[in-house]
KEKE-483494 format. One line per 5 residues: number of its first residue (from 1); for each residue x, y, z of N, C-alpha, C, O. Coordinates in steps of 0.02 Angstrom, whole numbers, plus 50000, padded with zeros to 5 digits. Example, Ala and Ser with C-alpha at 12.3 -4.5 7.8 and 13.67 -1.06 7.14 Angstrom:
% KEKE-483494
1> 50660,49716,50390,50615,49775,50390,50660,49835,50390,50712,49834,50423; 50642,49888,50354,50684,49947,50357,50645,50002,50394,50670,50057,50402
This chain:
% KEKE-483494
1> 51470,50944,48567,51469,50984,48619,51400,50984,48641,51391,50989,48702; 51347,50977,48599,51273,50969,48622,51268,50907,48665,51223,50905,48707; 51307,50858,48658,51297,50801,48691,51322,50809,48765,51295,50784,48814; 51375,50844,48764,51409,50864,48829,51364,50909,48869,51356,50899,48930; 51335,50957,48838,51286,50998,48878,51226,50961,48901,51200,50967,48957
6> 51204,50920,48851,51142,50873,48870,51157,50829,48932,51115,50824,48977; 51210,50800,48932,51230,50755,48992,51245,50798,49050,51226,50779,49106; 51278,50857,49044,51286,50900,49102,51215,50922,49123,51205,50926,49184; 51175,50934,49089,51110,50953,49114,51077,50900,49148,51048,50911,49201; 51080,50838,49119,51054,50787,49156,51074,50767,49214,51037,50743,49257
11> 51150,50777,49224,51177,50766,49292,51155,50818,49344,51141,50805,49403; 51152,50881,49316,51127,50935,49361,51059,50925,49389,51045,50936,49448; 51010,50900,49336,50944,50891,49357,50941,50832,49410,50904,50837,49459; 50979,50776,49398,50983,50720,49442,51001,50738,49513,50969,50716,49560; 51063,50784,49520,51090,50807,49582,51032,50854,49619,51028,50852,49680
16> 50991,50894,49584,50953,50936,49600,50891,50901,49631,50865,50922,49683; 50867,50844,49598,50816,50796,49623,50832,50768,49694,50794,50766,49742; 50903,50742,49689,50924,50707,49744,50919,50756,49804,50896,50737,49859; 50942,50823,49791,50944,50869,49851,50868,50878,49875,50855,50881,49935; 50825,50881,49832,50757,50897,49848,50726,50833,49885,50685,50840,49930
21> 50746,50777,49865,50725,50711,49902,50757,50715,49967,50721,50701,50015; 50819,50731,49977,50848,50746,50044,50809,50791,50088,50794,50778,50146; 50795,50841,50057,50756,50895,50102,50691,50866,50124,50671,50875,50182; 50655,50829,50080,50601,50798,50091,50600,50743,50150,50555,50738,50192; 50656,50705,50146,50667,50655,50196,50685,50690,50264,50663,50667,50316
26> 50723,50742,50263,50736,50777,50320,50678,50807,50352,50667,50802,50412; 50641,50839,50313,50569,50869,50340,50529,50818,50371,50500,50827,50425; 50524,50757,50333,50486,50697,50360,50507,50682,50429,50468,50677,50476; 50575,50673,50433,50607,50654,50494,50591,50706,50545,50567,50688,50598; 50602,50762,50535,50592,50814,50588,50515,50812,50603,50497,50826,50660
31> 50476,50799,50563,50404,50803,50583,50391,50744,50628,50353,50751,50676; 50421,50686,50615,50403,50623,50654,50438,50642,50725,50411,50629,50779; 50498,50674,50721,50525,50692,50784,50478,50738,50837,50466,50728,50897; 50458,50784,50800,50416,50831,50833,50352,50805,50861,50330,50826,50915; 50322,50759,50823,50256,50731,50842,50275,50679,50905,50233,50663,50948
36> 50337,50659,50905,50358,50610,50962,50366,50653,51017,50347,50631,51070; 50390,50709,51017,50403,50754,51070,50340,50776,51105,50332,50777,51166; 50292,50796,51054,50232,50820,51074,50190,50762,51115,50157,50775,51166; 50195,50701,51089,50164,50647,51129,50201,50630,51196,50172,50610,51246; 50262,50641,51193,50299,50635,51261,50278,50683,51310,50268,50666,51368
41> 50272,50746,51287,50249,50797,51335,50175,50783,51359,50160,50798,51417; 50130,50757,51319,50062,50750,51338,50066,50687,51385,50025,50683,51431; 50110,50642,51377,50121,50588,51429,50141,50606,51489,50117,50579,51539; 50192,50660,51494,50217,50689,51563,50155,50726,51589,50144,50721,51649; 50119,50757,51557,50052,50790,51583,50014,50745,51613,49998,50757,51671
46> 49992,50688,51583,49953,50635,51609,49974,50609,51677,49936,50601,51725; 50040,50596,51673,50074,50569,51738,50073,50616,51796,50063,50598,51854; 50083,50679,51776,50085,50731,51832,50010,50743,51856,50001,50751,51916; 49964,50744,51817,49894,50749,51840,49876,50689,51885,49843,50694,51937; 49902,50630,51857,49880,50568,51899,49920,50567,51965,49897,50538,52014
51> 49972,50595,51964,50016,50599,52032,49985,50641,52078,49982,50626,52138; 49957,50704,52053,49928,50755,52093,49863,50722,52123,49852,50726,52183; 49818,50687,52080,49759,50659,52101,49779,50611,52157,49754,50619,52213; 49824,50561,52144,49841,50506,52194,49859,50538,52258,49835,50513,52309; 49903,50592,52263,49922,50624,52322,49868,50673,52353,49879,50704,52405
56> 49814,50677,52320,49753,50720,52339,49772,50802,52339,49749,50843,52379; 49815,50813,52292,49836,50881,52274,49795,50908,52220,49766,50869,52181; 49789,50973,52213,49758,51002,52154,49808,50995,52097,49868,50999,52110; 49788,50985,52032,49829,50986,51985,49859,51049,51967,49824,51100,51960; 49929,51049,51957,49961,51115,51947,49943,51141,51879,49974,51123,51829
61> 49896,51182,51877,49869,51211,51813,49916,51247,51772,49916,51238,51711; 49964,51297,51804,50011,51332,51773,50052,51284,51736,50061,51295,51677; 50081,51229,51765,50119,51184,51734,50083,51144,51680,50111,51137,51626; 50022,51118,51692,49981,51091,51642,49975,51137,51583,49990,51118,51527; 49954,51192,51594,49937,51243,51536,50001,51256,51498,49999,51257,51437
66> 50056,51267,51528,50117,51277,51499,50138,51216,51452,50151,51227,51393; 50140,51159,51475,50153,51107,51441,50105,51080,51381,50121,51049,51330; 50045,51098,51401,49994,51085,51342,50001,51138,51285,49989,51123,51227; 50021,51200,51304,50039,51249,51250,50096,51227,51217,50092,51231,51156; 50147,51204,51240,50213,51181,51213,50193,51121,51172,50215,51121,51115
71> 50157,51072,51190,50133,51014,51147,50100,51037,51095,50113,51013,51040; 50052,51084,51102,50011,51099,51048,50053,51141,50994,50040,51135,50934; 50097,51178,51013,50141,51218,50968,50195,51168,50924,50211,51174,50865; 50216,51121,50971,50263,51070,50933,50223,51026,50885,50247,51013,50829; 50165,51003,50903,50123,50965,50867,50107,50998,50800,50115,50969,50746
76> 50083,51066,50804,50069,51105,50745,50132,51112,50697,50123,51105,50636; 50190,51125,50721,50246,51130,50691,50261,51064,50653,50283,51065,50595; 50248,51005,50690,50257,50938,50651,50217,50932,50603,50240,50916,50548; 50147,50944,50611,50104,50933,50559,50117,50978,50492,50105,50957,50435; 50145,51047,50507,50163,51081,50451,50225,51055,50418,50228,51056,50357
81> 50273,51033,50455,50330,50998,50419,50311,50932,50378,50337,50917,50324; 50264,50895,50409,50234,50839,50376,50202,50863,50308,50216,50838,50254; 50165,50905,50315,50120,50935,50254,50173,50956,50205,50163,50938,50147; 50228,50991,50220,50282,51013,50174,50310,50955,50139,50312,50952,50077; 50332,50904,50182,50347,50852,50152,50306,50811,50104,50331,50782,50055
86> 50248,50810,50118,50197,50774,50068,50190,50823,50013,50180,50799,49957; 50193,50886,50018,50191,50929,49960,50248,50923,49918,50237,50920,49857; 50304,50921,49938,50370,50917,49906,50366,50848,49867,50384,50844,49809; 50342,50795,49901,50340,50728,49865,50286,50728,49807,50293,50699,49753; 50235,50763,49823,50190,50771,49758,50220,50815,49701,50215,50801,49641
91> 50249,50863,49723,50278,50905,49665,50329,50862,49631,50330,50859,49569; 50368,50832,49665,50423,50784,49629,50393,50734,49578,50420,50722,49524; 50336,50707,49599,50298,50658,49560,50273,50692,49492,50274,50663,49438; 50249,50758,49502,50220,50795,49435,50284,50812,49396,50283,50809,49334; 50344,50830,49432,50406,50851,49388,50435,50780,49357,50466,50781,49304
96> 50425,50726,49388,50455,50667,49354,50405,50650,49294,50427,50633,49239; 50343,50654,49306,50302,50642,49251,50312,50689,49196,50313,50665,49139; 50319,50752,49203,50333,50801,49152,50402,50780,49113,50408,50782,49052; 50452,50759,49158,50513,50747,49124,50508,50683,49086,50543,50679,49036; 50469,50630,49102,50453,50575,49059,50424,50595,48994,50443,50572,48940
101> 50370,50643,49003,50340,50664,48933,50385,50695,48894,50381,50685,48833; 50440,50742,48921,50484,50768,48878,50534,50717,48851,50561,50726,48796; 50546,50666,48888,50592,50613,48862,50556,50577,48804,50587,50561,48753; 50488,50563,48813,50456,50532,48757,50451,50573,48695,50456,50546,48640; 50442,50636,48699,50448,50686,48651,50517,50685,48614,50517,50690,48553
106> 50570,50680,48645,50634,50680,48623,50647,50616,48576,50681,50620,48525; 50620,50562,48597,50621,50496,48568,50584,50497,48500,50606,50462,48454; 50534,50531,48492,50496,50539,48436,50531,50579,48377,50521,50570,48317; 50573,50627,48405,50617,50663,48352,50659,50621,48319,50678,50634,48262; 50680,50560,48357,50728,50513,48322,50698,50471,48268,50733,50437,48231
111> 50631,50472,48263,50598,50435,48219,50613,50458,48150,50612,50415,48105; 50627,50516,48137,50647,50552,48073,50712,50530,48039,50728,50538,47980; 50746,50502,48087,50817,50483,48065,50817,50415,48028,50798,50368,48064; 50835,50398,47964,50841,50339,47943,50881,50285,47976,50939,50295,47995; 50852,50230,47982,50894,50179,48027,50942,50136,47987,50987,50105,48015
116> 50933,50132,47919,50973,50096,47870,51036,50132,47839,51067,50103,47795; 51053,50188,47860,51112,50222,47844,51171,50208,47891,51225,50235,47881
């Protein structure tokens, strides 16, 4: 019964680690997408300013201001998502290291069992 529980716990831990890794990957992908959108918005702003200058118009400051605010907010959210992704990755490395240490401790307990029986 103890072996079944141990295997069950091992499977549950593996599934949980996989779910955390899926979360980390999704967060990283979201961060990349947000940063790309932010860069696209900045590109739109640059083109609009260049167009206004080429046509001798004043830059549409209300439009530029709104787009810059949107780009800044999206960029900030992207950086936060990226930081979360990196933090989850670091946390998983610490957990994996602790699990390895526990596994080593479990193996040392087996040293007490005589091998010639």
